[in-house]
Backbone of each chain as ProteinMPNN parsed JSONL, in Angstrom:
{"seq_chain_A": "XXXXXXXXXXXXXXXXXXXXXXXXXXXXXXXXXXXXXXXXXXXXXXXXXXXXXXXXXXXXXXXXXXXXXXXXXXXXXXXXXXXXXXXXXXXXXXXXXXXXXXXXXXXX", "coords_chain_A": {"N_chain_A": [[-6.325, 0.597, -4.273], [-3.024, -1.166, -4.924], [-1.606, -3.756, -3.11], [0.131, -4.879, -3.352], [3.91, -5.146, -4.585], [5.219, -4.149, -7.557], [6.178, -6.79, -9.796], [8.008, -9.245, -11.729], [10.112, -8.12, -12.383], [13.678, -7.444, -13.662], [16.35, -8.392, -12.566], [16.639, -7.226, -9.067], [16.221, -6.037, -5.905], [15.44, -7.083, -2.182], [14.315, -5.639, 0.868], [13.912, -7.223, 3.963], [12.189, -6.582, 6.392], [11.494, -7.748, 9.026], [9.524, -7.69, 12.716], [8.972, -6.728, 15.894], [7.291, -4.782, 17.977], [7.284, -3.022, 21.061], [6.142, -1.872, 23.773], [5.937, 0.957, 24.057], [4.821, 3.16, 21.952], [4.724, 5.902, 21.337], [5.062, 8.47, 18.716], [5.428, 6.611, 16.989], [3.228, 5.469, 14.591], [3.395, 7.9, 13.245], [5.981, 8.543, 12.532], [6.219, 6.147, 11.067], [4.714, 6.191, 8.351], [5.993, 8.51, 7.695], [8.175, 7.663, 6.945], [7.453, 5.543, 5.017], [6.391, 7.493, 3.133], [8.813, 8.595, 2.449], [10.42, 7.014, 1.626], [9.341, 6.408, -0.782], [10.4, 8.377, -2.364], [12.924, 7.833, -2.714], [16.036, 7.212, -4.756], [16.132, 4.179, -6.845], [14.167, 3.098, -5.994], [11.469, 0.557, -5.542], [9.344, -0.322, -4.774], [6.835, -1.261, -2.187], [5.928, -4.163, 0.556], [3.76, -4.639, 2.967], [2.334, -6.04, 5.701], [0.851, -5.57, 9.624], [0.066, -6.982, 12.28], [-2.009, -7.073, 15.593], [-0.342, -8.076, 17.453], [1.322, -6.344, 17.29], [3.405, -7.33, 15.981], [5.014, -7.262, 12.777], [5.616, -7.384, 9.169], [7.45, -5.777, 6.389], [7.873, -5.413, 3.565], [10.663, -4.015, 1.155], [11.411, -3.133, -2.224], [14.308, -2.579, -4.225], [16.084, -1.2, -6.713], [18.921, -1.81, -6.458], [22.041, -2.795, -4.856], [23.255, -0.435, -4.19], [20.913, 1.663, -4.015], [19.931, 0.599, -1.725], [21.649, 1.08, 0.21], [21.703, 4.073, -0.048], [19.341, 4.827, 0.809], [19.086, 3.441, 3.493], [21.153, 5.225, 4.682], [20.365, 7.685, 4.631], [19.531, 10.841, 6.188], [17.115, 11.745, 7.744], [15.903, 9.374, 7.698], [17.736, 7.543, 9.295], [17.543, 8.806, 11.679], [15.212, 8.269, 12.422], [15.629, 5.161, 12.207], [17.467, 4.984, 14.647], [15.595, 5.281, 16.612], [13.949, 3.593, 16.505], [15.041, 1.338, 17.259], [16.031, 2.144, 19.988], [13.931, 2.733, 21.377], [11.106, 2.045, 20.45], [11.111, -1.033, 18.848], [10.906, -4.308, 20.387], [12.546, -6.439, 19.04], [13.933, -6.887, 15.96], [14.363, -7.987, 12.5], [16.462, -7.585, 9.683], [16.735, -8.645, 6.313], [18.446, -8.379, 3.754], [18.013, -9.087, 0.689], [18.647, -10.65, -2.756], [16.682, -11.011, -6.0], [16.121, -13.482, -7.513], [14.325, -15.27, -8.521], [10.991, -15.298, -9.898], [7.525, -15.695, -9.712], [4.143, -15.84, -10.828], [0.357, -14.773, -9.912], [-2.184, -12.91, -11.539]], "CA_chain_A": [[-4.356, 0.851, -4.385], [-2.356, -2.589, -4.642], [-0.564, -3.958, -1.607], [1.34, -5.578, -3.72], [4.816, -4.319, -4.997], [5.669, -4.572, -9.147], [6.834, -7.853, -9.789], [8.318, -9.634, -12.876], [11.423, -7.174, -13.238], [14.925, -7.971, -13.775], [17.585, -8.132, -11.319], [16.343, -6.319, -8.069], [16.765, -6.823, -4.441], [14.518, -6.983, -1.422], [14.408, -5.887, 2.129], [12.528, -7.759, 4.302], [12.116, -6.162, 7.797], [10.288, -8.214, 10.449], [10.07, -6.767, 13.503], [8.146, -6.925, 17.133], [7.148, -3.626, 18.645], [7.329, -3.011, 22.389], [4.72, -1.46, 24.025], [6.008, 2.414, 23.729], [4.362, 3.669, 20.596], [4.726, 7.33, 21.207], [5.482, 8.999, 17.686], [5.41, 5.418, 16.233], [2.843, 5.677, 13.592], [3.49, 8.973, 12.02], [7.401, 7.867, 11.822], [6.19, 5.171, 9.965], [3.875, 6.446, 7.681], [6.963, 9.542, 6.822], [9.38, 7.03, 6.382], [7.05, 5.206, 3.914], [6.599, 8.639, 2.163], [10.447, 9.002, 1.785], [11.362, 5.672, 0.941], [8.995, 6.272, -2.056], [10.9, 9.37, -3.27], [14.389, 7.496, -3.212], [16.475, 6.365, -6.363], [15.89, 2.979, -7.156], [12.566, 2.334, -5.04], [10.598, -0.047, -6.624], [7.601, -0.935, -4.032], [6.455, -2.217, -0.909], [4.486, -4.607, 0.474], [3.564, -4.345, 4.52], [1.507, -5.925, 6.739], [1.09, -5.879, 11.061], [-1.009, -7.727, 13.113], [-2.261, -6.656, 16.677], [0.097, -8.104, 18.378], [2.689, -5.675, 17.105], [4.783, -8.318, 14.606], [4.867, -6.759, 11.62], [6.575, -7.422, 8.09], [7.707, -5.151, 5.955], [9.165, -5.72, 2.553], [10.704, -2.808, 0.486], [11.674, -3.764, -3.15], [14.66, -1.37, -4.895], [16.911, -1.522, -7.963], [20.064, -2.489, -6.597], [22.346, -2.822, -3.615], [23.675, 1.421, -3.706], [20.005, 2.319, -3.741], [19.686, 0.504, -0.516], [22.71, 1.839, 1.155], [21.34, 5.377, -0.051], [18.163, 4.76, 1.86], [19.967, 3.28, 4.839], [21.953, 6.051, 4.968], [19.494, 8.972, 4.418], [19.471, 11.368, 7.558], [16.11, 11.658, 8.429], [15.465, 7.718, 7.933], [18.927, 6.884, 10.347], [16.953, 9.054, 13.054], [14.159, 6.838, 12.756], [16.194, 3.645, 12.904], [18.046, 4.888, 15.944], [14.223, 5.387, 17.241], [13.317, 2.221, 16.475], [16.23, 0.744, 18.184], [16.059, 2.344, 21.291], [12.046, 3.145, 21.788], [9.861, 1.111, 19.866], [11.109, -2.419, 18.337], [11.849, -4.972, 21.248], [13.075, -7.042, 18.207], [13.845, -7.084, 14.355], [15.366, -9.275, 11.516], [16.44, -7.172, 8.62], [17.752, -9.288, 5.537], [18.606, -8.191, 2.318], [18.009, -10.368, -0.558], [18.822, -10.373, -4.273], [15.848, -11.759, -6.324], [16.531, -14.715, -8.848], [13.451, -15.91, -9.623], [9.849, -14.359, -9.531], [6.248, -16.15, -10.626], [2.691, -14.637, -10.16], [-1.118, -14.865, -10.485], [-2.691, -11.764, -11.363]], "C_chain_A": [[-3.93, -0.63, -4.242], [-1.589, -2.631, -3.482], [0.262, -4.871, -2.139], [2.231, -4.223, -4.729], [4.851, -5.07, -6.454], [6.251, -6.016, -8.705], [7.252, -8.128, -11.425], [9.4, -8.433, -13.434], [12.584, -7.772, -12.933], [15.532, -7.608, -12.655], [17.389, -6.836, -10.108], [16.311, -6.8, -6.714], [15.307, -6.502, -3.563], [15.003, -6.742, 0.17], [13.561, -6.143, 3.006], [12.689, -7.221, 5.802], [10.84, -6.538, 8.583], [10.703, -7.852, 11.888], [8.674, -7.081, 14.695], [8.063, -5.745, 17.869], [6.978, -3.741, 20.061], [5.947, -2.157, 22.495], [4.692, 0.256, 24.191], [5.802, 2.813, 22.401], [4.294, 5.13, 20.372], [5.509, 7.602, 19.833], [5.761, 7.779, 16.918], [4.846, 5.534, 14.641], [3.032, 6.569, 12.697], [4.977, 8.619, 11.956], [7.463, 6.942, 10.712], [5.944, 5.369, 8.584], [5.027, 7.976, 6.939], [8.031, 8.599, 6.268], [8.787, 6.028, 4.951], [7.337, 6.14, 2.703], [8.017, 8.762, 1.574], [10.95, 8.384, 1.038], [11.104, 5.849, -0.715], [9.708, 7.275, -2.967], [12.287, 8.961, -3.55], [14.928, 7.203, -4.465], [16.296, 4.661, -6.176], [14.842, 2.51, -6.38], [11.936, 2.138, -5.608], [8.973, -0.446, -5.658], [8.066, -1.405, -2.59], [5.31, -2.976, -0.523], [4.416, -4.79, 2.356], [2.179, -4.858, 5.098], [1.771, -6.065, 8.648], [0.191, -6.372, 11.59], [-1.025, -6.801, 14.959], [-1.279, -6.977, 17.666], [1.505, -7.389, 18.404], [3.718, -6.314, 16.183], [3.989, -7.702, 13.447], [5.915, -7.227, 10.364], [6.623, -6.677, 7.003], [8.636, -5.167, 4.705], [9.556, -4.682, 1.283], [11.325, -3.5, -0.62], [12.904, -2.529, -3.915], [15.764, -2.171, -5.999], [17.985, -2.238, -7.903], [20.661, -2.265, -5.255], [22.981, -1.165, -3.112], [22.133, 1.713, -3.546], [19.527, 1.893, -2.057], [20.689, 1.284, 0.612], [22.628, 3.209, 1.159], [20.639, 5.547, 0.916], [18.547, 4.765, 3.21], [20.429, 4.301, 5.237], [21.441, 7.674, 5.333], [19.561, 9.483, 5.821], [18.45, 11.03, 8.585], [15.575, 9.873, 8.532], [16.782, 7.229, 9.116], [18.262, 7.766, 11.468], [16.091, 8.32, 13.332], [14.412, 5.547, 13.045], [16.565, 3.804, 14.133], [16.7, 4.928, 17.179], [13.604, 4.293, 17.646], [13.66, 1.438, 17.4], [15.948, 1.11, 19.533], [14.445, 2.61, 21.837], [11.293, 2.244, 21.313], [9.899, -0.246, 19.422], [11.433, -3.007, 19.556], [12.478, -6.294, 20.358], [12.519, -6.918, 16.774], [14.741, -7.714, 13.431], [15.634, -8.378, 10.121], [17.458, -7.931, 7.387], [17.416, -8.701, 4.533], [18.996, -8.997, 1.322], [17.849, -10.187, -2.03], [17.531, -11.384, -4.816], [16.332, -12.297, -7.794], [15.656, -15.118, -9.474], [11.899, -15.319, -9.041], [8.434, -15.594, -10.713], [4.702, -15.234, -9.715], [1.527, -14.984, -10.998], [-1.781, -13.961, -10.609], [-4.192, -11.887, -12.013]], "O_chain_A": [[-4.532, -1.3, -3.402], [-1.014, -1.673, -2.963], [1.025, -5.581, -1.484], [1.856, -3.175, -5.256], [4.596, -6.267, -6.592], [6.67, -6.318, -7.588], [6.878, -7.337, -12.29], [9.473, -7.979, -14.576], [12.629, -8.59, -12.015], [15.262, -6.661, -11.916], [17.894, -5.721, -10.236], [16.382, -8.007, -6.484], [14.336, -5.896, -4.016], [15.869, -7.444, 0.691], [12.5, -5.522, 3.056], [13.674, -7.73, 6.337], [9.739, -6.013, 8.749], [11.87, -7.724, 12.257], [7.6, -7.571, 14.349], [9.043, -5.66, 18.609], [6.396, -4.787, 20.348], [5.065, -1.889, 21.678], [3.63, 0.836, 24.418], [6.796, 2.773, 21.676], [3.849, 5.575, 19.314], [6.587, 7.018, 19.718], [6.519, 8.026, 15.979], [5.588, 5.651, 13.665], [2.916, 6.323, 11.496], [5.155, 8.27, 10.789], [8.272, 6.849, 9.79], [6.668, 4.909, 7.701], [4.809, 8.383, 5.798], [8.652, 8.825, 5.23], [9.532, 5.804, 3.997], [8.051, 5.939, 1.721], [8.265, 8.997, 0.391], [11.671, 8.674, 0.083], [11.902, 5.651, -1.631], [9.673, 7.117, -4.188], [12.909, 9.529, -4.448], [14.105, 6.906, -5.331], [16.413, 4.175, -5.052], [14.783, 1.296, -6.186], [11.457, 2.975, -6.373], [7.85, -0.755, -6.057], [9.136, -1.752, -2.089], [4.15, -2.801, -0.894], [5.481, -5.197, 2.82], [1.122, -4.236, 4.994], [2.804, -6.621, 9.021], [-0.861, -5.969, 11.093], [-0.119, -6.061, 15.343], [-1.245, -6.306, 18.697], [2.472, -7.622, 19.129], [4.726, -5.752, 15.754], [2.776, -7.652, 13.239], [7.083, -7.423, 10.701], [5.591, -6.871, 6.36], [9.854, -4.988, 4.744], [8.696, -4.563, 0.41], [11.881, -4.543, -0.276], [12.353, -1.465, -4.196], [16.109, -3.352, -6.039], [18.293, -3.087, -8.739], [19.995, -1.621, -4.445], [23.122, -0.809, -1.942], [22.083, 2.242, -2.436], [18.921, 2.663, -1.313], [20.365, 1.913, 1.619], [23.229, 3.819, 2.043], [20.983, 6.241, 1.873], [18.439, 5.715, 3.985], [20.147, 4.499, 6.419], [21.965, 8.53, 6.046], [19.65, 8.63, 6.705], [18.543, 10.439, 9.661], [14.93, 9.392, 9.465], [16.401, 6.314, 9.846], [18.562, 7.232, 12.536], [16.06, 7.685, 14.386], [13.776, 4.841, 13.828], [16.171, 2.958, 14.936], [16.849, 4.654, 18.37], [12.967, 4.021, 18.663], [12.925, 0.897, 18.227], [15.578, 0.186, 20.258], [14.221, 2.579, 23.047], [10.747, 1.552, 22.172], [8.827, -0.844, 19.515], [12.331, -2.379, 20.117], [12.916, -7.212, 21.052], [11.352, -6.862, 16.385], [15.912, -7.915, 13.752], [14.721, -8.599, 9.326], [18.685, -7.857, 7.443], [16.24, -8.441, 4.282], [20.105, -9.501, 1.138], [16.883, -9.554, -2.454], [17.321, -12.43, -4.202], [16.748, -11.716, -8.797], [15.729, -15.389, -10.673], [11.746, -14.96, -7.874], [8.479, -16.024, -11.865], [4.431, -14.54, -8.735], [1.487, -15.329, -12.178], [-2.378, -13.836, -9.541], [-4.952, -10.919, -11.999]]}, "seq_chain_B": "XXXXXXXXXXXXXXXXXXXXXXXXXXXXXXXXXXXXXXXXXXXXXXXXXXXXXXXXXXXXXXXXXXXXXXXXXXXXXXXXXXXXXXXXXXXXXXXXXXXXXXXXXXXX", "coords_chain_B": {"N_chain_B": [[6.089, -19.051, 21.654], [8.415, -17.946, 18.974], [7.611, -15.521, 16.524], [9.512, -15.078, 14.707], [11.868, -16.299, 12.058], [14.826, -18.032, 12.325], [17.966, -16.099, 12.414], [20.617, -14.584, 11.008], [22.616, -16.585, 9.769], [24.568, -18.477, 7.911], [24.632, -18.162, 4.091], [21.574, -18.599, 2.848], [18.316, -18.871, 1.087], [15.463, -17.221, 0.642], [11.46, -17.663, 0.297], [9.229, -15.74, -0.786], [6.552, -15.177, -0.618], [3.531, -13.296, -1.46], [0.166, -12.549, -1.112], [-3.13, -12.462, -2.327], [-6.167, -13.379, -0.836], [-9.555, -14.962, -2.397], [-13.048, -14.76, -2.563], [-13.953, -17.284, -1.967], [-13.036, -19.593, 0.285], [-13.21, -22.1, 0.896], [-11.721, -24.962, 2.705], [-9.62, -23.836, 3.005], [-7.894, -23.068, 5.116], [-7.458, -25.262, 6.624], [-5.791, -26.61, 4.884], [-3.536, -24.497, 4.745], [-2.783, -24.933, 6.935], [-1.821, -27.431, 7.069], [0.148, -26.94, 4.988], [2.066, -25.703, 6.379], [2.748, -27.382, 8.036], [3.769, -29.397, 6.779], [6.006, -28.02, 5.201], [8.055, -27.673, 7.501], [9.028, -30.266, 7.58], [10.258, -30.759, 5.382], [13.431, -31.308, 3.857], [16.118, -28.795, 4.862], [14.535, -26.716, 5.269], [14.637, -23.586, 7.174], [13.049, -21.911, 8.674], [9.628, -19.948, 9.318], [7.91, -16.741, 8.574], [4.865, -15.223, 8.935], [1.974, -12.992, 8.255], [-1.383, -11.931, 8.222], [-3.726, -10.357, 6.807], [-7.251, -8.641, 7.624], [-8.358, -8.38, 5.026], [-8.003, -10.337, 3.759], [-5.144, -10.0, 2.9], [-1.711, -11.466, 2.61], [1.388, -12.15, 3.858], [4.033, -14.334, 3.424], [7.011, -15.653, 4.345], [8.969, -17.851, 3.611], [12.313, -19.586, 4.836], [14.742, -21.281, 3.521], [17.88, -23.883, 3.128], [18.653, -23.7, 0.551], [18.936, -23.432, -3.154], [18.328, -26.059, -3.802], [16.785, -26.958, -2.281], [14.277, -25.578, -1.869], [13.259, -26.053, -4.719], [12.878, -28.687, -4.306], [11.001, -28.632, -2.23], [9.146, -27.131, -3.73], [8.32, -29.259, -5.359], [6.75, -31.301, -4.198], [4.631, -33.637, -3.77], [2.238, -33.463, -2.337], [2.384, -30.628, -1.531], [2.105, -29.659, -4.264], [-0.458, -30.286, -4.802], [-1.832, -28.624, -3.531], [-0.967, -26.442, -4.314], [-1.923, -25.903, -7.113], [-4.888, -25.825, -6.169], [-4.897, -23.816, -4.919], [-4.38, -21.874, -7.044], [-6.457, -22.112, -8.7], [-8.682, -21.892, -7.286], [-8.324, -20.169, -4.362], [-6.784, -18.281, -4.291], [-6.717, -14.524, -5.745], [-4.885, -13.157, -6.631], [-1.178, -13.399, -6.778], [2.397, -13.245, -5.696], [5.466, -14.482, -6.129], [8.516, -14.854, -4.996], [11.643, -15.865, -4.988], [14.599, -15.244, -3.476], [18.097, -15.006, -2.487], [19.36, -14.279, 0.563], [21.972, -11.872, 1.587], [23.003, -10.156, 3.148], [22.477, -9.345, 6.648], [20.775, -8.039, 9.467], [20.153, -7.56, 13.281], [18.024, -7.041, 15.799], [17.807, -8.194, 19.126]], "CA_chain_B": [[6.903, -19.364, 20.519], [8.842, -16.553, 18.378], [6.985, -15.598, 14.885], [10.781, -14.817, 13.69], [12.806, -17.302, 11.594], [16.294, -18.086, 12.288], [18.734, -15.101, 11.343], [22.394, -14.734, 11.324], [22.778, -17.644, 9.171], [25.449, -17.948, 6.285], [24.231, -17.928, 2.892], [20.577, -18.897, 2.494], [17.591, -17.939, 0.732], [14.083, -16.375, 0.912], [10.825, -17.768, -0.739], [8.681, -14.332, -0.677], [4.911, -15.18, -0.991], [2.599, -12.261, -1.066], [-1.102, -13.089, -1.741], [-4.635, -11.919, -2.147], [-7.1, -14.203, -1.117], [-10.724, -13.9, -3.117], [-13.752, -15.2, -1.406], [-14.099, -18.739, -1.601], [-12.162, -20.081, 1.182], [-13.38, -23.707, 1.827], [-10.835, -25.865, 2.506], [-8.234, -22.96, 2.816], [-7.003, -22.367, 6.509], [-6.938, -26.416, 7.024], [-4.884, -26.433, 3.478], [-2.278, -23.63, 5.028], [-2.074, -25.2, 8.577], [-0.691, -28.651, 6.583], [1.384, -27.054, 4.573], [2.905, -25.273, 7.73], [3.654, -28.448, 9.317], [4.769, -30.312, 5.847], [7.223, -27.453, 4.789], [8.874, -27.858, 8.568], [9.237, -31.425, 7.521], [11.129, -30.925, 4.345], [15.153, -31.203, 4.169], [16.828, -27.398, 3.964], [13.75, -25.753, 5.881], [15.069, -22.908, 8.027], [11.737, -21.394, 9.53], [8.681, -19.168, 8.41], [7.338, -15.63, 9.223], [3.846, -15.044, 8.38], [1.13, -12.603, 8.679], [-2.682, -11.943, 7.069], [-5.03, -8.933, 7.565], [-8.453, -9.096, 7.412], [-8.816, -8.121, 3.967], [-7.287, -11.668, 2.977], [-3.826, -9.99, 1.937], [-1.081, -12.203, 3.434], [2.732, -12.458, 3.43], [4.75, -15.547, 4.332], [8.56, -15.728, 3.674], [9.812, -19.167, 4.405], [13.416, -19.568, 4.505], [15.466, -22.432, 2.877], [19.384, -23.799, 2.888], [19.482, -23.708, -0.82], [17.869, -23.726, -4.101], [17.573, -27.265, -4.127], [15.725, -27.242, -1.407], [13.308, -25.109, -2.211], [12.884, -26.971, -5.58], [12.049, -30.032, -3.939], [9.507, -28.348, -1.809], [7.911, -26.753, -4.992], [7.736, -30.419, -6.455], [6.529, -32.142, -3.243], [3.241, -33.948, -4.583], [1.054, -32.693, -1.8], [2.384, -29.306, -1.982], [2.123, -29.207, -6.007], [-1.976, -30.446, -4.859], [-2.399, -27.417, -2.848], [-0.603, -24.867, -5.092], [-3.436, -26.129, -7.929], [-6.101, -25.653, -5.581], [-4.805, -21.878, -4.446], [-4.095, -21.025, -7.971], [-7.413, -22.284, -9.198], [-9.857, -21.341, -6.023], [-8.255, -19.565, -3.651], [-5.859, -17.011, -4.676], [-7.211, -13.706, -6.693], [-3.585, -12.652, -7.166], [-0.101, -13.78, -5.742], [3.684, -12.843, -5.932], [6.467, -15.234, -5.317], [10.072, -14.113, -5.486], [12.705, -16.78, -4.565], [15.602, -14.401, -3.291], [18.947, -14.967, -2.18], [19.933, -13.792, 1.447], [23.068, -11.243, 1.012], [23.524, -9.178, 4.163], [21.393, -9.732, 7.882], [21.161, -7.466, 10.865], [19.051, -7.702, 13.778], [18.041, -6.378, 17.393], [17.059, -9.421, 19.961]], "C_chain_B": [[7.044, -17.779, 19.585], [8.317, -16.439, 16.923], [8.126, -15.315, 14.202], [11.247, -16.123, 13.537], [14.162, -17.064, 11.874], [17.301, -16.966, 11.514], [20.386, -15.572, 11.797], [23.204, -15.826, 10.69], [23.66, -17.492, 7.877], [24.396, -18.095, 5.328], [22.845, -18.771, 3.363], [19.663, -18.171, 1.993], [15.842, -18.207, 1.261], [12.818, -17.04, -0.013], [9.352, -16.314, -0.258], [7.378, -14.657, -1.039], [3.843, -14.17, -0.578], [1.241, -12.848, -1.894], [-2.448, -12.588, -1.436], [-5.501, -13.044, -1.924], [-8.565, -13.942, -1.654], [-11.874, -14.586, -1.887], [-14.244, -16.967, -1.125], [-12.924, -19.453, -0.934], [-12.497, -21.473, 1.929], [-12.293, -24.43, 1.496], [-9.359, -25.215, 2.965], [-7.267, -22.909, 4.273], [-6.747, -23.911, 6.753], [-5.696, -26.543, 5.841], [-3.583, -25.851, 4.505], [-1.737, -24.253, 5.963], [-1.648, -26.494, 8.016], [0.146, -28.576, 5.883], [2.583, -26.528, 5.271], [3.553, -26.441, 8.176], [4.77, -29.343, 8.084], [6.193, -29.395, 5.6], [8.713, -27.854, 6.455], [9.574, -28.89, 8.476], [10.509, -31.998, 6.37], [12.939, -30.184, 4.784], [15.195, -29.587, 3.647], [15.653, -26.454, 4.594], [14.351, -25.22, 7.063], [13.983, -22.527, 8.992], [10.884, -20.407, 8.483], [8.513, -17.808, 9.236], [6.164, -15.346, 8.497], [2.642, -14.075, 9.061], [-0.059, -12.272, 7.429], [-3.118, -10.882, 7.788], [-6.275, -9.728, 7.077], [-9.152, -8.946, 5.956], [-8.146, -9.527, 3.091], [-5.674, -11.484, 2.159], [-2.957, -10.724, 2.898], [0.708, -12.139, 2.611], [3.489, -13.411, 4.163], [5.887, -15.924, 3.45], [8.961, -17.228, 4.546], [11.302, -19.462, 4.023], [14.223, -21.15, 4.353], [16.893, -21.974, 2.644], [19.961, -23.518, 1.566], [18.308, -23.539, -1.656], [17.353, -24.752, -4.305], [16.656, -27.651, -3.4], [14.346, -26.719, -1.332], [12.103, -25.967, -3.824], [12.151, -28.165, -5.138], [10.781, -29.905, -3.116], [8.627, -28.297, -2.632], [7.097, -28.285, -5.257], [7.03, -31.51, -5.25], [4.906, -32.637, -3.429], [1.809, -32.988, -3.721], [1.056, -31.471, -1.919], [1.934, -28.714, -3.144], [0.243, -29.166, -5.702], [-2.286, -29.161, -4.722], [-1.91, -25.931, -3.25], [-1.299, -24.67, -6.004], [-4.389, -25.386, -7.458], [-6.025, -23.941, -5.192], [-4.51, -21.397, -5.789], [-5.583, -21.111, -8.446], [-8.521, -21.576, -8.59], [-9.863, -20.261, -5.152], [-7.917, -18.038, -3.903], [-6.223, -16.433, -5.897], [-5.656, -13.232, -7.229], [-2.53, -13.119, -6.204], [1.169, -13.489, -6.478], [4.615, -13.927, -5.412], [7.781, -14.805, -5.97], [11.173, -14.958, -4.82], [14.257, -15.57, -4.355], [17.01, -15.09, -2.025], [19.677, -14.089, -0.903], [21.386, -13.133, 1.182], [23.83, -10.917, 2.401], [21.885, -9.309, 5.567], [21.96, -8.695, 9.157], [20.005, -7.89, 11.94], [19.039, -7.203, 15.139], [17.032, -7.515, 18.054], [16.71, -8.621, 21.108]], "O_chain_B": [[6.233, -16.856, 19.499], [8.644, -17.335, 16.145], [7.965, -15.249, 12.983], [11.184, -16.989, 14.409], [14.653, -15.953, 11.678], [17.425, -16.928, 10.29], [20.972, -16.401, 12.493], [24.375, -15.994, 11.03], [23.523, -16.627, 7.012], [23.241, -18.155, 5.748], [23.009, -19.61, 4.249], [19.74, -16.953, 2.157], [15.293, -19.055, 1.965], [13.088, -16.995, -1.213], [8.732, -16.386, 0.802], [7.142, -14.206, -2.16], [3.329, -14.213, 0.54], [1.249, -13.425, -2.982], [-2.786, -12.331, -0.28], [-5.621, -13.783, -2.901], [-8.976, -12.797, -1.464], [-11.626, -14.831, -0.706], [-14.77, -17.52, -0.159], [-11.955, -19.847, -1.583], [-12.204, -21.849, 3.064], [-11.879, -24.594, 0.348], [-8.313, -25.819, 3.202], [-6.051, -22.718, 4.293], [-5.602, -24.038, 7.187], [-4.553, -26.546, 6.3], [-2.763, -26.639, 4.976], [-0.514, -24.317, 6.095], [-0.732, -26.848, 8.759], [0.971, -29.475, 5.722], [3.756, -26.747, 4.969], [4.7, -26.498, 8.618], [5.918, -29.76, 8.235], [7.303, -29.902, 5.761], [9.895, -28.174, 6.331], [10.667, -28.902, 9.041], [11.265, -32.97, 6.365], [13.408, -29.273, 5.465], [14.679, -29.116, 2.633], [15.871, -25.26, 4.39], [14.646, -25.987, 7.979], [14.11, -22.894, 10.16], [11.187, -20.119, 7.325], [8.906, -17.733, 10.4], [6.358, -15.189, 7.292], [2.326, -14.276, 10.233], [0.122, -12.305, 6.211], [-2.967, -10.562, 8.967], [-6.414, -10.8, 6.488], [-10.305, -9.322, 5.745], [-7.895, -9.53, 1.886], [-5.133, -12.21, 1.326], [-3.346, -10.695, 4.066], [1.078, -12.103, 1.438], [3.605, -13.348, 5.386], [5.864, -16.345, 2.294], [9.154, -17.471, 5.737], [11.514, -19.587, 2.817], [14.126, -22.004, 5.235], [17.335, -20.879, 2.296], [21.126, -23.223, 1.299], [17.132, -23.491, -1.297], [16.241, -24.854, -4.823], [15.812, -28.502, -3.679], [13.411, -27.329, -0.812], [10.911, -26.257, -3.921], [11.047, -28.539, -5.534], [9.803, -30.652, -3.154], [7.589, -28.96, -2.645], [5.89, -28.51, -5.338], [6.833, -32.653, -5.665], [4.029, -31.815, -3.162], [0.904, -32.271, -4.146], [0.041, -30.912, -2.334], [1.468, -27.577, -3.211], [-0.415, -28.259, -6.212], [-2.911, -28.537, -5.579], [-2.208, -24.813, -2.831], [-1.614, -23.495, -6.192], [-4.814, -24.405, -8.068], [-6.935, -23.112, -5.21], [-4.326, -20.181, -5.732], [-6.045, -19.984, -8.625], [-9.224, -20.78, -9.213], [-10.82, -19.506, -4.983], [-8.57, -17.005, -3.756], [-6.227, -17.071, -6.95], [-5.528, -12.98, -8.427], [-2.79, -13.257, -5.008], [1.164, -13.458, -7.708], [4.502, -14.25, -4.23], [8.009, -14.503, -7.142], [11.59, -14.375, -3.82], [14.819, -15.212, -5.39], [16.746, -15.54, -0.909], [20.517, -13.25, -1.23], [22.112, -13.862, 0.506], [24.96, -11.305, 2.701], [20.679, -9.339, 5.326], [23.09, -8.59, 9.632], [19.015, -8.5, 11.537], [20.132, -6.934, 15.637], [15.871, -7.736, 17.709], [16.104, -9.127, 22.052]]}, "name": "protein", "num_of_chains": 2, "seq": "XXXXXXXXXXXXXXXXXXXXXXXXXXXXXXXXXXXXXXXXXXXXXXXXXXXXXXXXXXXXXXXXXXXXXXXXXXXXXXXXXXXXXXXXXXXXXXXXXXXXXXXXXXXXXXXXXXXXXXXXXXXXXXXXXXXXXXXXXXXXXXXXXXXXXXXXXXXXXXXXXXXXXXXXXXXXXXXXXXXXXXXXXXXXXXXXXXXXXXXXXXXXXXXXXXXXXXXX"}
């Protein structure tokens, strides 16, 4: 299984989620897997690239067809519950950046 | 030292570099550090967020003020030499995506 998201698409968007977890990780892993699976079923989902390190710092970039798909995913009720839990319990710090991909290059 | 790049800036760009290294890593770490240092001195550089895993898969996102800063960095002669070496020797696969940040949220 590749760790790369599809590339060389025409216009699409990235949601760059960089995060630092805290010490309370109860329920975190199960929720993270669940959200990864749920995202894949959302309309406009194109792929994801994700890595975390042993300090709890992680970068997850999900790729979406358009802003409407991102908004729909952000407002999904299960995802909203996960977001609330992330904000209150799991993450000490996160940055979410929504960005429009304008150029792309690859080596495969 | 924070692993996060500055956020809540006005208009700016991300260069999303996802990569899979191969087995030949001769000179790689030294060059990677050198490029990180050199990037910081470039006009329009805003910050970087980077993680790699034990399989050699890595995500490095650098943030820049505008497309002109990114172009200037891409065309820097030392960086060009590093890019050529990366393409020929170190990376099996990479994706580079240049994206304009349109929305940002954070928890600190």
